[in-house]
Wavefront OBJ file of the C-alpha trace (Angstrom):
o trace
v 38.810 -1.560 23.063
v 36.637 0.405 20.688
v 35.154 3.824 21.334
v 31.689 3.983 19.834
v 31.435 7.680 19.044
v 29.908 10.113 16.571
v 32.858 9.848 14.209
v 32.740 6.052 13.935
v 30.821 5.150 10.767
v 31.056 1.419 11.441
v 28.952 1.609 14.589
v 27.948 5.222 14.950
v 26.772 6.315 18.354
v 27.109 9.800 19.772
v 27.627 10.803 23.379
v 24.016 11.939 23.355
v 22.950 8.390 22.551
v 25.355 7.048 25.138
v 23.060 8.498 27.759
v 19.949 6.702 26.513
v 21.214 3.169 25.938
v 21.255 0.623 28.744
v 21.894 2.302 32.089
v 24.345 -0.454 32.902
v 27.195 -0.912 30.444
v 27.467 -4.430 29.021
v 30.135 -6.768 30.402
v 33.545 -6.063 28.914
v 32.836 -2.359 28.456
v 32.954 0.876 30.399
v 31.864 4.487 30.122
v 34.145 7.483 30.026
v 33.755 11.072 28.950
v 30.236 10.490 27.736
v 31.263 7.592 25.505
v 30.646 3.864 25.658
v 33.785 1.754 25.212
v 33.150 -1.808 24.017
v 35.796 -4.530 23.930
v 35.410 -6.146 20.502
v 38.148 -8.733 21.087
v 37.342 -12.351 21.947
v 35.765 -13.240 24.259
v 33.398 -10.276 24.099
v 29.914 -9.422 25.207
v 28.619 -9.507 21.645
v 30.482 -12.643 20.546
v 29.079 -14.653 23.456
v 25.453 -13.875 22.691
v 23.273 -15.558 20.087
v 23.238 -13.473 16.944
v 20.234 -13.086 14.677
v 20.810 -11.935 11.103
v 17.935 -9.807 9.807
v 19.693 -8.047 6.945
v 19.414 -10.428 3.988
v 18.707 -7.535 1.616
v 22.242 -6.255 2.244
v 23.885 -9.611 1.591
v 23.417 -13.313 2.207
v 25.785 -16.012 3.456
v 27.350 -18.245 0.838
v 25.386 -21.461 0.408
v 27.630 -24.485 1.213
v 26.621 -26.124 -2.068
v 27.712 -22.987 -3.917
v 31.040 -22.986 -2.107
v 31.552 -26.629 -3.002
v 30.779 -25.983 -6.675
v 33.239 -23.085 -6.793
v 36.187 -24.718 -5.041
v 37.707 -26.638 -7.993
v 37.922 -23.410 -10.017
v 40.062 -21.761 -7.367
v 42.443 -24.711 -7.196
v 42.987 -27.317 -9.917
v 40.686 -25.857 -12.619
v 42.289 -22.434 -12.628
v 42.689 -21.812 -16.373
v 41.987 -18.567 -18.210
v 38.796 -19.020 -20.230
v 40.391 -17.163 -23.145
v 43.313 -19.587 -23.446
v 43.180 -22.159 -26.221
v 44.957 -25.006 -24.380
v 43.213 -27.644 -22.266
v 43.254 -25.583 -19.075
v 41.584 -22.687 -20.875
v 39.081 -24.921 -22.638
v 38.104 -26.474 -19.310
v 37.494 -23.013 -17.856
v 35.575 -21.949 -20.970
v 33.233 -24.927 -20.695
v 32.455 -24.025 -17.061
v 31.934 -20.354 -17.934
v 29.624 -21.088 -20.853
v 27.700 -23.682 -18.861
v 27.145 -21.113 -16.111
v 25.963 -18.572 -18.657
v 23.611 -21.148 -20.201
v 22.139 -22.016 -16.808
v 21.523 -18.382 -15.884
v 19.989 -17.639 -19.273
v 17.630 -20.615 -18.979
v 16.407 -19.428 -15.590
v 15.644 -15.994 -17.056
v 14.014 -17.268 -20.238
v 16.841 -15.686 -22.231
v 19.377 -16.841 -24.780
v 22.907 -17.534 -23.605
v 24.378 -14.801 -25.821
v 22.177 -12.228 -24.085
v 23.899 -12.685 -20.703
v 27.133 -10.901 -19.806
v 28.919 -11.360 -16.501
v 30.025 -8.209 -14.668
v 31.428 -7.453 -11.213
v 28.201 -6.456 -9.444
v 24.645 -5.223 -9.710
v 26.020 -1.692 -9.523
v 28.204 -2.259 -12.585
v 25.237 -3.775 -14.416
v 23.147 -0.676 -13.678
v 25.944 1.640 -14.787
v 26.488 -0.447 -17.909
v 22.806 -0.216 -18.806
v 22.433 3.525 -18.345
v 25.800 4.762 -19.575
v 26.033 2.168 -22.319
v 22.705 3.180 -23.839
v 23.288 6.878 -23.181
v 26.552 6.763 -25.143
v 24.571 5.910 -28.279
v 21.436 7.956 -27.589
v 22.918 11.255 -28.699
v 23.518 9.867 -32.191
v 19.734 9.504 -32.471
v 19.063 12.977 -31.100
v 17.944 11.649 -27.730
v 19.189 12.855 -24.353
v 16.287 12.189 -21.964
v 16.211 9.493 -19.255
v 13.166 8.446 -17.236
v 13.609 6.814 -13.837
v 11.988 7.016 -10.387
v 12.737 8.646 -7.038
v 12.685 5.251 -5.344
v 15.607 3.720 -7.267
v 18.794 2.367 -5.773
v 21.756 4.773 -5.755
v 23.329 2.578 -8.444
v 20.710 4.125 -10.753
v 20.336 7.581 -9.214
v 24.063 8.354 -9.224
v 24.647 7.420 -12.894
v 21.620 9.563 -13.773
v 23.123 12.458 -11.822
v 26.425 11.948 -13.638
v 24.757 11.858 -17.050
v 22.788 14.992 -16.144
v 26.131 16.792 -15.894
v 27.177 15.635 -19.354
v 24.328 16.849 -21.550
v 21.464 14.562 -20.542
v 18.266 15.335 -18.652
v 16.575 12.946 -16.253
v 12.966 12.829 -15.101
v 12.573 11.265 -11.659
v 9.050 9.916 -11.394
v 7.200 10.041 -8.066
v 6.294 6.883 -6.190
v 3.042 6.377 -4.333
v 2.644 5.793 -0.601
v 3.660 2.166 -1.027
v 6.781 2.982 -3.030
v 5.454 1.895 -6.428
v 5.664 3.688 -9.773
v 2.439 4.361 -11.661
v 2.339 3.370 -15.318
v 0.474 6.562 -16.197
v 3.333 8.664 -14.843
v 5.779 6.819 -17.089
v 3.594 7.430 -20.128
v 3.242 11.127 -19.293
v 7.008 11.560 -18.828
v 7.904 10.163 -22.260
v 8.844 12.519 -25.078
v 10.567 12.192 -28.481
v 13.979 12.720 -26.819
v 13.560 9.841 -24.334
v 16.183 7.177 -24.951
v 15.923 4.911 -21.913
v 13.522 4.194 -19.049
v 14.850 2.536 -15.884
v 12.514 1.331 -13.123
v 13.472 -1.285 -10.539
v 11.572 -4.551 -10.377
v 11.247 -4.539 -6.585
v 12.361 -1.915 -4.103
v 15.307 -2.935 -1.950
v 14.148 -0.947 1.082
v 10.405 -1.571 1.349
v 10.016 -4.570 -0.970
v 7.239 -3.185 -3.181
v 7.036 -4.755 -6.639
v 6.571 -2.447 -9.622
v 4.303 -3.246 -12.615
v 7.287 -3.875 -14.859
v 5.476 -5.593 -17.736
v 3.076 -2.640 -18.086
v 5.895 -0.087 -17.904
v 7.872 -2.066 -20.492
v 4.866 -1.953 -22.804
v 4.775 1.858 -22.584
v 8.489 2.062 -23.366
v 8.104 -0.303 -26.300
v 5.206 1.745 -27.709
v 7.516 4.758 -27.647
v 10.449 2.825 -29.189
v 12.490 3.403 -26.030
v 14.935 1.010 -24.368
v 13.669 -0.274 -21.023
v 15.933 -1.363 -18.169
v 15.004 -2.857 -14.807
v 17.145 -3.487 -11.747
v 16.160 -6.970 -10.541
v 18.970 -7.339 -8.007
v 16.582 -7.679 -5.071
v 13.807 -9.644 -6.789
v 15.759 -12.306 -8.655
v 15.585 -15.619 -6.836
v 12.707 -14.524 -4.598
v 9.954 -14.190 -7.183
v 9.745 -15.333 -10.822
v 11.867 -13.203 -13.150
v 11.397 -14.002 -16.843
v 12.680 -11.444 -19.323
v 10.112 -12.348 -21.974
v 7.187 -12.040 -19.595
v 8.524 -8.795 -18.159
v 9.293 -7.393 -21.614
v 12.570 -5.772 -20.547
v 15.445 -4.902 -22.864
v 18.059 -4.795 -20.101
v 18.078 -6.415 -16.653
v 20.565 -6.193 -13.758
v 21.372 -9.106 -11.418
v 23.710 -9.823 -8.507
v 24.886 -13.096 -6.969
v 25.455 -12.189 -3.331
v 21.771 -11.424 -2.744
v 20.905 -15.078 -3.463
v 23.496 -16.938 -1.344
v 26.087 -16.652 -4.096
v 29.546 -15.053 -4.027
v 30.258 -11.352 -3.778
v 32.072 -9.758 -6.686
v 29.915 -10.938 -9.573
v 26.722 -9.796 -11.233
v 25.185 -10.107 -14.659
v 23.363 -8.017 -17.194
v 20.774 -9.273 -19.644
v 20.929 -7.435 -22.971
v 18.121 -8.338 -25.359
v 19.380 -9.360 -28.767
v 19.317 -6.338 -31.085
v 19.689 -3.716 -28.334
v 22.627 -1.415 -29.060
v 24.819 -0.642 -26.071
v 28.332 0.784 -25.741
v 30.708 -1.112 -23.484
v 32.216 0.548 -20.414
v 35.322 -1.634 -20.087
v 37.765 -1.503 -22.996
v 40.543 -3.991 -23.585
v 40.200 -7.590 -24.673
v 37.226 -9.183 -26.350
v 35.820 -11.053 -23.371
v 32.075 -11.415 -22.835
v 31.494 -11.308 -26.593
v 33.214 -7.944 -26.772
v 30.897 -6.325 -24.229
v 33.192 -6.296 -21.188
v 36.968 -6.519 -21.274
v 38.855 -8.324 -18.538
v 39.618 -11.924 -17.616
v 36.400 -13.652 -16.579
v 36.175 -14.953 -13.030
v 35.116 -18.511 -13.747
v 34.810 -19.570 -10.105
v 32.397 -16.738 -9.326
v 30.385 -17.397 -12.486
v 30.024 -21.053 -11.471
v 28.952 -19.930 -8.007
v 26.415 -17.471 -9.413
v 24.822 -20.105 -11.637
v 24.709 -22.653 -8.822
v 23.138 -20.173 -6.401
v 20.538 -19.146 -8.984
v 19.649 -22.775 -9.702
v 19.232 -23.538 -6.001
v 17.053 -20.465 -5.478
v 14.876 -21.484 -8.413
v 14.351 -24.975 -6.971
v 13.499 -23.629 -3.525
v 11.579 -20.533 -4.576
v 7.994 -21.698 -4.143
v 8.483 -23.331 -0.748
v 10.706 -20.527 0.529
v 8.283 -17.854 -0.662
v 5.507 -19.566 1.279
v 7.674 -19.959 4.396
v 8.954 -16.373 4.366
v 5.474 -14.989 3.729
v 4.277 -16.841 6.832
v 7.148 -15.475 8.905
v 6.537 -11.955 7.631
v 2.819 -12.153 8.427
v 3.540 -13.409 11.923
v 6.248 -10.803 12.473
v 3.922 -8.004 11.401
v 1.071 -9.228 13.605
v 3.325 -9.345 16.655
v 4.637 -5.835 15.984
v 1.137 -4.443 15.425
v 0.013 -5.929 18.734
v 2.883 -4.424 20.735
v 3.532 -1.128 18.946
v 0.398 0.843 18.009
v 2.641 3.728 16.897
v 4.371 1.711 14.138
v 3.892 2.463 10.458
v 4.430 -0.339 7.950
v 6.153 0.682 4.734
v 5.574 -0.960 1.375
v 2.675 -2.466 -0.521
v 0.599 -4.892 1.579
v 0.358 -7.552 -1.146
v 2.560 -6.620 -4.122
v 5.803 -7.003 -2.221
v 8.742 -9.328 -1.681
v 8.164 -11.956 1.019
v 11.330 -11.340 3.010
v 11.301 -7.574 3.660
v 9.457 -5.943 6.569
v 10.129 -2.217 6.812
v 8.703 -0.332 9.788
v 8.837 3.272 10.980
v 8.069 4.766 14.370
v 5.479 7.494 13.828
v 7.114 10.735 14.979
v 3.678 12.174 15.777
v 3.168 9.478 18.441
v 6.632 8.618 19.758
v 10.041 10.242 19.934
v 12.859 7.763 19.389
v 16.407 8.087 18.118
v 16.978 5.914 15.048
v 20.721 5.606 15.667
v 20.179 4.469 19.240
v 17.508 2.036 18.096
v 19.802 0.260 15.629
v 22.784 0.325 17.973
v 20.797 -1.229 20.794
v 19.462 -3.922 18.469
v 23.036 -4.706 17.503
v 24.056 -4.922 21.169
v 21.158 -7.341 21.631
v 22.628 -9.500 18.860
v 20.138 -8.536 16.155
v 21.514 -7.319 12.827
v 19.053 -5.037 11.070
v 19.351 -1.741 9.244
v 17.508 1.478 8.581
v 17.826 1.080 4.840
v 19.448 4.508 4.936
v 22.925 5.728 4.117
v 25.244 5.954 7.114
v 27.926 8.524 6.560
v 30.369 9.884 9.110
v 28.306 8.520 11.965
v 25.076 10.211 10.902
v 22.041 8.349 9.589
v 20.334 10.236 6.792
v 16.635 9.666 6.168
v 15.886 7.161 3.414
v 15.246 8.854 0.084
v 12.726 6.099 -0.643
v 10.678 6.819 2.475
v 10.817 10.562 1.861
v 9.592 9.968 -1.695
v 6.758 7.872 -0.225
v 5.680 10.823 1.926
v 7.151 10.001 5.341
v 8.356 12.980 7.360
v 12.078 13.225 8.112
v 11.920 12.211 11.784
v 9.728 9.207 11.037
v 11.999 8.200 8.158
v 15.018 8.362 10.460
v 13.304 6.119 13.028
v 12.967 3.216 10.598
v 14.081 -0.405 10.709
v 14.311 -2.719 7.731
v 14.136 -6.347 8.786
v 14.927 -8.740 5.957
v 14.628 -12.466 6.494
v 16.275 -15.383 4.758
v 16.955 -19.099 4.702
v 18.221 -19.160 8.294
v 15.341 -17.165 9.798
v 13.130 -19.074 12.242
v 10.044 -18.412 14.332
v 12.322 -18.100 17.331
v 14.301 -15.372 15.553
v 11.063 -13.448 15.123
v 10.164 -13.915 18.790
v 13.601 -12.804 19.955
v 13.609 -9.779 17.666
v 10.203 -8.594 18.833
v 11.111 -9.077 22.501
v 14.386 -7.203 22.118
v 12.710 -4.377 20.214
v 10.052 -4.078 22.906
v 12.687 -3.779 25.655
v 14.655 -1.195 23.692
v 11.644 0.964 22.757
v 10.406 0.943 26.347
v 13.828 2.127 27.468
v 14.699 4.814 24.917
v 11.340 5.850 23.397
v 9.200 8.711 24.680
v 5.538 8.630 23.758
v 4.038 11.980 22.819
l 1 2 3 4 5 6 7 8 9 10 11 12 13 14 15 16 17 18 19 20 21 22 23 24 25 26 27 28 29 30 31 32 33 34 35 36 37 38 39 40 41 42 43 44 45 46 47 48 49 50 51 52 53 54 55 56 57 58 59 60 61 62 63 64 65 66 67 68 69 70 71 72 73 74 75 76 77 78 79 80 81 82 83 84 85 86 87 88 89 90 91 92 93 94 95 96 97 98 99 100 101 102 103 104 105 106 107 108 109 110 111 112 113 114 115 116 117 118 119 120 121 122 123 124 125 126 127 128 129 130 131 132 133 134 135 136 137 138 139 140 141 142 143 144 145 146 147 148 149 150 151 152 153 154 155 156 157 158 159 160 161 162 163 164 165 166 167 168 169 170 171 172 173 174 175 176 177 178 179 180 181 182 183 184 185 186 187 188 189 190 191 192 193 194 195 196 197 198 199 200 201 202 203 204 205 206 207 208 209 210 211 212 213 214 215 216 217 218 219 220 221 222 223 224 225 226 227 228 229 230 231 232 233 234 235 236 237 238 239 240 241 242 243 244 245 246 247 248 249 250 251 252 253 254 255 256 257 258 259 260 261 262 263 264 265 266 267 268 269 270 271 272 273 274 275 276 277 278 279 280 281 282 283 284 285 286 287 288 289 290 291 292 293 294 295 296 297 298 299 300 301 302 303 304 305 306 307 308 309 310 311 312 313 314 315 316 317 318 319 320 321 322 323 324 325 326 327 328 329 330 331 332 333 334 335 336 337 338 339 340 341 342 343 344 345 346 347 348 349 350 351 352 353 354 355 356 357 358 359 360 361 362 363 364 365 366 367 368 369 370 371 372 373 374 375 376 377 378 379 380 381 382 383 384 385 386 387 388 389 390 391 392 393 394 395 396 397 398 399 400 401 402 403 404 405 406 407 408 409 410 411 412 413 414 415 416 417 418 419 420 421 422 423 424 425 426 427 428 429 430 431 432 433 434
């Protein structure tokens, strides 16, 4: 049995919420002391129901073709790519071929791609690697935005404690950065600008090419986090004009544990990992050939399917939004209406029109078999309001009552129907209109 209580960060639900979820406990559970106890062992209430995954921004399932491509490199083709014998050479060929494939998809040269462990490492590499050399040029100023992922905000906070200053640009009501604000923030001490390609919470796409132009005019390195956009919309480093770009495999039906960073030829950057000379001396440590093969395969598949999938997901998103607008007049839709990723639909319940507990909302969706998220950080059983939504101007209570639905390859019209129906039942039960 599992007690779903305020101290349970995996499925946080307080005794207060226990009183506003379904009046009848689900089969295989019971109430006691103000708590709901759910049996998570098989067979369980949740495992028997049809589950709908609406959290593809968090991660995606591994594509079977990717798994198949990776398998040989876990078993018979297990060599170290740095070894000079036949096993090593075989691994090296696979690693270099994967790098070549990824570079081609980005419009880059193979030598400009380095494999890392994640998008977070790529972001840290970009900021800290450039910052390590900035001081030699008398520069200690970083420009970023308030809507960035924590993989950017936290390194900036760290660098701010070590002699650097960071300007956090505002975002507009749709979550986008204005080019004029970037230009105004620049000064002779600015060494790097980092603005994400597309926001991971609301899906809004930033004008990266224009921002890159401003950075280039000021002879400043420009980095963009493309973890959420790569594979969903075209990402070409030449067209975008970026100097550094962060990528991750598990957002595109590839394996977890691998990412990549594009470093434009001629850009000086200090490595974070010291040791051997792997990744052309940029990142020490034995390369994970199987994951690199999986990353390249996933990226190639996404590229082939991009146009058709973009059209399909856009249709689902439009239909989803229309159904929600029809049933919930108190919903606010977050993100740019047109300049946005096709798979993210972020909605907030307007606190001026309805009172609803965000924790209870997500927990009840989960009990109904629907996996979605608030896009917020869940710590010690307490959902904090999204920093992105606060930066966009949402009030705290509205920001807390937010759901981020993110669709993917498995999402169907029926999934949309089921999600809307479940949400309607839950809101009618736990919401209180003002």
